[in-house]
A tleap script that builds the chain and sets N, CA, C and O, in Angstrom:
source leaprc.protein.ff14SB
mol = sequence {
  NMET ASN GLN SER ARG ARG ASN MET LEU LYS
  TYR GLY GLY LEU SER LEU ALA LEU ILE PRO
  VAL VAL ALA MET ALA ALA LYS ASN ASP GLY
  MET ARG SER SER MET LYS TYR LYS ASP SER
  PRO GLU GLY ASP LYS GLN CYS SER THR CYS
  VAL GLN PHE VAL ALA PRO ASN ALA CYS LYS
  ILE PHE PRO GLY ASP ASN GLU ILE SER ALA
  LYS GLY TYR CYS VAL ALA TRP ALA LYS CLYS
}
set mol.1.N position { 37.256 -15.427 -4.826 }
set mol.1.CA position { 36.393 -14.310 -5.137 }
set mol.1.C position { 36.828 -13.129 -4.263 }
set mol.1.O position { 37.029 -13.283 -3.059 }
set mol.2.N position { 36.969 -11.970 -4.867 }
set mol.2.CA position { 37.405 -10.821 -4.077 }
set mol.2.C position { 36.205 -10.118 -3.423 }
set mol.2.O position { 35.052 -10.377 -3.767 }
set mol.3.N position { 36.504 -9.233 -2.483 }
set mol.3.CA position { 35.473 -8.578 -1.680 }
set mol.3.C position { 34.533 -7.717 -2.519 }
set mol.3.O position { 33.330 -7.707 -2.261 }
set mol.4.N position { 35.045 -6.997 -3.514 }
set mol.4.CA position { 34.170 -6.131 -4.306 }
set mol.4.C position { 33.170 -6.952 -5.123 }
set mol.4.O position { 32.032 -6.526 -5.322 }
set mol.5.N position { 33.586 -8.108 -5.588 }
set mol.5.CA position { 32.662 -8.962 -6.336 }
set mol.5.C position { 31.582 -9.518 -5.399 }
set mol.5.O position { 30.415 -9.608 -5.781 }
set mol.6.N position { 31.963 -9.882 -4.202 }
set mol.6.CA position { 30.984 -10.368 -3.221 }
set mol.6.C position { 29.953 -9.284 -2.911 }
set mol.6.O position { 28.753 -9.550 -2.848 }
set mol.7.N position { 30.440 -8.068 -2.720 }
set mol.7.CA position { 29.527 -6.958 -2.443 }
set mol.7.C position { 28.582 -6.723 -3.613 }
set mol.7.O position { 27.390 -6.488 -3.415 }
set mol.8.N position { 29.116 -6.786 -4.839 }
set mol.8.CA position { 28.276 -6.585 -6.009 }
set mol.8.C position { 27.176 -7.647 -6.058 }
set mol.8.O position { 26.017 -7.323 -6.315 }
set mol.9.N position { 27.525 -8.894 -5.818 }
set mol.9.CA position { 26.531 -9.967 -5.840 }
set mol.9.C position { 25.511 -9.813 -4.711 }
set mol.9.O position { 24.317 -10.038 -4.908 }
set mol.10.N position { 25.990 -9.429 -3.535 }
set mol.10.CA position { 25.098 -9.267 -2.388 }
set mol.10.C position { 24.104 -8.129 -2.632 }
set mol.10.O position { 22.898 -8.307 -2.464 }
set mol.11.N position { 24.610 -6.970 -3.025 }
set mol.11.CA position { 23.737 -5.817 -3.219 }
set mol.11.C position { 22.910 -5.929 -4.493 }
set mol.11.O position { 21.797 -5.408 -4.562 }
set mol.12.N position { 23.444 -6.601 -5.489 }
set mol.12.CA position { 22.674 -6.839 -6.707 }
set mol.12.C position { 21.470 -7.722 -6.423 }
set mol.12.O position { 20.374 -7.465 -6.921 }
set mol.13.N position { 21.673 -8.763 -5.623 }
set mol.13.CA position { 20.567 -9.642 -5.237 }
set mol.13.C position { 19.531 -8.919 -4.402 }
set mol.13.O position { 18.330 -9.126 -4.575 }
set mol.14.N position { 19.990 -8.076 -3.504 }
set mol.14.CA position { 19.076 -7.287 -2.685 }
set mol.14.C position { 18.253 -6.348 -3.554 }
set mol.14.O position { 17.050 -6.196 -3.340 }
set mol.15.N position { 18.890 -5.723 -4.528 }
set mol.15.CA position { 18.181 -4.822 -5.440 }
set mol.15.C position { 17.094 -5.564 -6.203 }
set mol.15.O position { 15.984 -5.055 -6.356 }
set mol.16.N position { 17.405 -6.754 -6.678 }
set mol.16.CA position { 16.409 -7.550 -7.398 }
set mol.16.C position { 15.239 -7.928 -6.499 }
set mol.16.O position { 14.094 -7.971 -6.950 }
set mol.17.N position { 15.522 -8.197 -5.245 }
set mol.17.CA position { 14.458 -8.561 -4.310 }
set mol.17.C position { 13.522 -7.388 -4.032 }
set mol.17.O position { 12.352 -7.602 -3.716 }
set mol.18.N position { 14.008 -6.165 -4.141 }
set mol.18.CA position { 13.195 -4.982 -3.851 }
set mol.18.C position { 12.319 -4.539 -5.014 }
set mol.18.O position { 11.402 -3.742 -4.815 }
set mol.19.N position { 12.574 -5.029 -6.212 }
set mol.19.CA position { 11.809 -4.592 -7.381 }
set mol.19.C position { 10.299 -4.780 -7.190 }
set mol.19.O position { 9.550 -3.837 -7.446 }
set mol.20.N position { 9.813 -5.957 -6.751 }
set mol.20.CA position { 8.359 -6.098 -6.577 }
set mol.20.C position { 7.785 -5.150 -5.526 }
set mol.20.O position { 6.654 -4.684 -5.667 }
set mol.21.N position { 8.547 -4.864 -4.484 }
set mol.21.CA position { 8.082 -3.958 -3.431 }
set mol.21.C position { 7.898 -2.554 -3.990 }
set mol.21.O position { 6.880 -1.912 -3.733 }
set mol.22.N position { 8.861 -2.080 -4.740 }
set mol.22.CA position { 8.789 -0.746 -5.341 }
set mol.22.C position { 7.658 -0.687 -6.361 }
set mol.22.O position { 6.931 0.304 -6.423 }
set mol.23.N position { 7.504 -1.734 -7.155 }
set mol.23.CA position { 6.437 -1.769 -8.157 }
set mol.23.C position { 5.066 -1.730 -7.493 }
set mol.23.O position { 4.171 -1.036 -7.974 }
set mol.24.N position { 4.887 -2.462 -6.399 }
set mol.24.CA position { 3.605 -2.467 -5.692 }
set mol.24.C position { 3.313 -1.095 -5.103 }
set mol.24.O position { 2.169 -0.641 -5.134 }
set mol.25.N position { 4.321 -0.435 -4.573 }
set mol.25.CA position { 4.129 0.903 -4.014 }
set mol.25.C position { 3.688 1.876 -5.094 }
set mol.25.O position { 2.797 2.692 -4.860 }
set mol.26.N position { 4.292 1.804 -6.266 }
set mol.26.CA position { 3.913 2.690 -7.367 }
set mol.26.C position { 2.488 2.401 -7.818 }
set mol.26.O position { 1.734 3.329 -8.110 }
set mol.27.N position { 2.112 1.141 -7.878 }
set mol.27.CA position { 0.760 0.753 -8.278 }
set mol.27.C position { -0.255 1.301 -7.284 }
set mol.27.O position { -1.285 1.840 -7.688 }
set mol.28.N position { 0.025 1.169 -5.985 }
set mol.28.CA position { -0.907 1.634 -4.971 }
set mol.28.C position { -1.015 3.148 -4.934 }
set mol.28.O position { -2.079 3.673 -4.609 }
set mol.29.N position { 0.048 3.863 -5.256 }
set mol.29.CA position { -0.047 5.322 -5.340 }
set mol.29.C position { -1.045 5.713 -6.419 }
set mol.29.O position { -1.854 6.622 -6.228 }
set mol.30.N position { -0.986 5.028 -7.549 }
set mol.30.CA position { -1.931 5.290 -8.633 }
set mol.30.C position { -3.352 4.942 -8.234 }
set mol.30.O position { -4.288 5.681 -8.539 }
set mol.31.N position { -3.516 3.816 -7.551 }
set mol.31.CA position { -4.844 3.403 -7.087 }
set mol.31.C position { -5.385 4.390 -6.060 }
set mol.31.O position { -6.552 4.777 -6.116 }
set mol.32.N position { -4.538 4.793 -5.131 }
set mol.32.CA position { -4.982 5.764 -4.122 }
set mol.32.C position { -5.457 7.052 -4.787 }
set mol.32.O position { -6.474 7.629 -4.401 }
set mol.33.N position { -4.714 7.485 -5.778 }
set mol.33.CA position { -5.075 8.713 -6.481 }
set mol.33.C position { -6.397 8.544 -7.232 }
set mol.33.O position { -7.271 9.407 -7.149 }
set mol.34.N position { -6.546 7.451 -7.957 }
set mol.34.CA position { -7.764 7.248 -8.743 }
set mol.34.C position { -8.995 7.031 -7.860 }
set mol.34.O position { -10.112 7.356 -8.264 }
set mol.35.N position { -8.801 6.489 -6.671 }
set mol.35.CA position { -9.920 6.274 -5.753 }
set mol.35.C position { -10.100 7.452 -4.797 }
set mol.35.O position { -10.944 7.409 -3.902 }
set mol.36.N position { -9.301 8.501 -4.990 }
set mol.36.CA position { -9.369 9.728 -4.183 }
set mol.36.C position { -9.237 9.429 -2.685 }
set mol.36.O position { -9.945 10.000 -1.856 }
set mol.37.N position { -8.307 8.514 -2.364 }
set mol.37.CA position { -8.064 8.152 -0.965 }
set mol.37.C position { -7.465 9.327 -0.207 }
set mol.37.O position { -6.612 10.047 -0.725 }
set mol.38.N position { -7.921 9.509 1.023 }
set mol.38.CA position { -7.321 10.499 1.925 }
set mol.38.C position { -7.323 9.917 3.330 }
set mol.38.O position { -8.117 9.028 3.638 }
set mol.39.N position { -6.440 10.413 4.176 }
set mol.39.CA position { -6.264 9.883 5.533 }
set mol.39.C position { -7.287 10.405 6.533 }
set mol.39.O position { -7.238 10.045 7.709 }
set mol.40.N position { -8.203 11.239 6.087 }
set mol.40.CA position { -9.212 11.782 6.996 }
set mol.40.C position { -10.607 11.361 6.525 }
set mol.40.O position { -10.812 11.122 5.335 }
set mol.41.N position { -11.568 11.268 7.453 }
set mol.41.CA position { -12.911 10.818 7.085 }
set mol.41.C position { -13.682 11.852 6.273 }
set mol.41.O position { -13.351 13.038 6.270 }
set mol.42.N position { -14.702 11.384 5.595 }
set mol.42.CA position { -15.623 12.239 4.836 }
set mol.42.C position { -16.953 12.193 5.588 }
set mol.42.O position { -17.785 11.318 5.348 }
set mol.43.N position { -17.137 13.146 6.499 }
set mol.43.CA position { -18.311 13.103 7.365 }
set mol.43.C position { -18.237 11.886 8.276 }
set mol.43.O position { -17.237 11.682 8.965 }
set mol.44.N position { -19.305 11.071 8.280 }
set mol.44.CA position { -19.281 9.853 9.097 }
set mol.44.C position { -18.779 8.648 8.312 }
set mol.44.O position { -18.765 7.533 8.834 }
set mol.45.N position { -18.372 8.855 7.075 }
set mol.45.CA position { -17.819 7.780 6.246 }
set mol.45.C position { -16.318 7.691 6.482 }
set mol.45.O position { -15.580 8.635 6.198 }
set mol.46.N position { -15.871 6.559 7.002 }
set mol.46.CA position { -14.442 6.329 7.205 }
set mol.46.C position { -14.151 4.853 6.984 }
set mol.46.O position { -15.052 4.017 7.048 }
set mol.47.N position { -12.899 4.541 6.727 }
set mol.47.CA position { -12.500 3.175 6.375 }
set mol.47.C position { -12.952 2.136 7.389 }
set mol.47.O position { -13.349 1.036 7.004 }
set mol.48.N position { -12.901 2.461 8.674 }
set mol.48.CA position { -13.265 1.471 9.696 }
set mol.48.C position { -14.728 1.049 9.602 }
set mol.48.O position { -15.092 -0.002 10.130 }
set mol.49.N position { -15.575 1.839 8.945 }
set mol.49.CA position { -16.990 1.487 8.784 }
set mol.49.C position { -17.304 1.000 7.370 }
set mol.49.O position { -18.470 0.873 6.996 }
set mol.50.N position { -16.267 0.729 6.591 }
set mol.50.CA position { -16.429 0.285 5.197 }
set mol.50.C position { -16.313 -1.235 5.092 }
set mol.50.O position { -15.519 -1.850 5.803 }
set mol.51.N position { -17.092 -1.827 4.221 }
set mol.51.CA position { -17.069 -3.270 4.014 }
set mol.51.C position { -15.742 -3.742 3.419 }
set mol.51.O position { -15.391 -4.913 3.567 }
set mol.52.N position { -15.001 -2.862 2.754 }
set mol.52.CA position { -13.729 -3.216 2.122 }
set mol.52.C position { -12.552 -3.210 3.099 }
set mol.52.O position { -11.497 -3.769 2.796 }
set mol.53.N position { -12.721 -2.587 4.260 }
set mol.53.CA position { -11.622 -2.422 5.213 }
set mol.53.C position { -11.286 -3.734 5.905 }
set mol.53.O position { -12.177 -4.475 6.320 }
set mol.54.N position { -9.982 -4.016 6.026 }
set mol.54.CA position { -9.482 -5.199 6.727 }
set mol.54.C position { -8.620 -4.696 7.887 }
set mol.54.O position { -7.505 -4.217 7.682 }
set mol.55.N position { -9.150 -4.812 9.102 }
set mol.55.CA position { -8.433 -4.312 10.279 }
set mol.55.C position { -7.096 -5.033 10.430 }
set mol.55.O position { -7.011 -6.212 10.085 }
set mol.56.N position { -6.072 -4.389 10.920 }
set mol.56.CA position { -6.070 -3.043 11.474 }
set mol.56.C position { -5.764 -1.934 10.460 }
set mol.56.O position { -6.081 -0.775 10.731 }
set mol.57.N position { -5.159 -2.242 9.299 }
set mol.57.CA position { -4.759 -1.145 8.405 }
set mol.57.C position { -4.636 -1.573 6.943 }
set mol.57.O position { -3.695 -1.163 6.262 }
set mol.58.N position { -5.561 -2.382 6.454 }
set mol.58.CA position { -5.508 -2.817 5.053 }
set mol.58.C position { -6.886 -2.655 4.413 }
set mol.58.O position { -7.874 -2.385 5.095 }
set mol.59.N position { -6.933 -2.822 3.098 }
set mol.59.CA position { -8.170 -2.649 2.348 }
set mol.59.C position { -8.171 -3.580 1.142 }
set mol.59.O position { -7.136 -3.775 0.504 }
set mol.60.N position { -9.325 -4.151 0.829 }
set mol.60.CA position { -9.454 -5.041 -0.325 }
set mol.60.C position { -9.264 -4.288 -1.637 }
set mol.60.O position { -8.883 -4.891 -2.641 }
set mol.61.N position { -9.520 -3.001 -1.647 }
set mol.61.CA position { -9.371 -2.172 -2.846 }
set mol.61.C position { -7.900 -1.940 -3.171 }
set mol.61.O position { -7.538 -1.808 -4.340 }
set mol.62.N position { -7.049 -1.888 -2.147 }
set mol.62.CA position { -5.623 -1.621 -2.315 }
set mol.62.C position { -4.807 -2.839 -1.878 }
set mol.62.O position { -4.239 -2.829 -0.786 }
set mol.63.N position { -4.737 -3.880 -2.699 }
set mol.63.CA position { -4.035 -5.102 -2.294 }
set mol.63.C position { -2.553 -4.858 -2.015 }
set mol.63.O position { -1.864 -4.189 -2.785 }
set mol.64.N position { -2.082 -5.405 -0.913 }
set mol.64.CA position { -0.679 -5.269 -0.546 }
set mol.64.C position { -0.340 -3.977 0.167 }
set mol.64.O position { 0.791 -3.807 0.623 }
set mol.65.N position { -1.283 -3.070 0.274 }
set mol.65.CA position { -1.050 -1.784 0.936 }
set mol.65.C position { -1.484 -1.911 2.389 }
set mol.65.O position { -2.674 -2.050 2.672 }
set mol.66.N position { -0.531 -1.865 3.307 }
set mol.66.CA position { -0.833 -1.991 4.730 }
set mol.66.C position { -0.660 -0.678 5.468 }
set mol.66.O position { -0.277 -0.657 6.637 }
set mol.67.N position { -0.942 0.409 4.784 }
set mol.67.CA position { -0.838 1.730 5.403 }
set mol.67.C position { -2.147 2.505 5.252 }
set mol.67.O position { -2.139 3.729 5.121 }
set mol.68.N position { -3.254 1.793 5.272 }
set mol.68.CA position { -4.561 2.428 5.154 }
set mol.68.C position { -5.027 2.835 6.547 }
set mol.68.O position { -5.060 2.012 7.461 }
set mol.69.N position { -5.380 4.084 6.703 }
set mol.69.CA position { -5.833 4.587 7.996 }
set mol.69.C position { -7.279 4.165 8.249 }
set mol.69.O position { -8.117 4.238 7.351 }
set mol.70.N position { -7.566 3.729 9.463 }
set mol.70.CA position { -8.941 3.377 9.833 }
set mol.70.C position { -9.846 4.598 9.756 }
set mol.70.O position { -11.062 4.467 9.617 }
set mol.71.N position { -9.253 5.782 9.844 }
set mol.71.CA position { -10.018 7.021 9.759 }
set mol.71.C position { -9.961 7.635 8.361 }
set mol.71.O position { -10.381 8.776 8.169 }
set mol.72.N position { -9.446 6.889 7.388 }
set mol.72.CA position { -9.347 7.374 6.018 }
set mol.72.C position { -10.665 7.256 5.270 }
set mol.72.O position { -11.679 6.846 5.836 }
set mol.73.N position { -10.640 7.622 3.983 }
set mol.73.CA position { -11.835 7.572 3.142 }
set mol.73.C position { -11.423 7.507 1.675 }
set mol.73.O position { -10.415 8.096 1.285 }
set mol.74.N position { -12.199 6.795 0.866 }
set mol.74.CA position { -12.048 6.842 -0.593 }
set mol.74.C position { -13.428 6.695 -1.220 }
set mol.74.O position { -14.396 6.392 -0.523 }
set mol.75.N position { -13.526 6.906 -2.523 }
set mol.75.CA position { -14.821 6.878 -3.205 }
set mol.75.C position { -15.424 5.475 -3.285 }
set mol.75.O position { -16.584 5.336 -3.670 }
set mol.76.N position { -14.674 4.440 -2.935 }
set mol.76.CA position { -15.202 3.069 -2.948 }
set mol.76.C position { -15.882 2.708 -1.627 }
set mol.76.O position { -16.280 1.560 -1.431 }
set mol.77.N position { -16.016 3.677 -0.724 }
set mol.77.CA position { -16.601 3.409 0.587 }
set mol.77.C position { -17.997 2.808 0.442 }
set mol.77.O position { -18.825 3.308 -0.319 }
set mol.78.N position { -18.243 1.728 1.182 }
set mol.78.CA position { -19.565 1.088 1.229 }
set mol.78.C position { -19.814 0.646 2.670 }
set mol.78.O position { -18.970 -0.005 3.284 }
set mol.79.N position { -20.968 1.003 3.193 }
set mol.79.CA position { -21.282 0.716 4.596 }
set mol.79.C position { -21.247 -0.780 4.890 }
set mol.79.O position { -21.712 -1.595 4.093 }
set mol.80.N position { -20.681 -1.127 6.063 }
set mol.80.CA position { -20.645 -2.536 6.515 }
set mol.80.C position { -22.039 -3.029 6.790 }
set mol.80.O position { -22.220 -4.183 7.178 }
savepdb mol mol.pdb
quit
């Protein structure tokens, strides 16, 4: 097997492995938009005081998204 074929197989496999990651990111962007998520609090309402928040940086509303700010806010906020 020559080097270019090895590279094609290596990078092709890596590309296939990244497909679910990219798809999840696109899904969460849509969810963030529809839930009007923002990285800043809405008055005293913030993610860290929400029943959906999973410390340190996740949320039950946005599965697989580990970039939720504890000081963020969305319309699904519900007091703990």
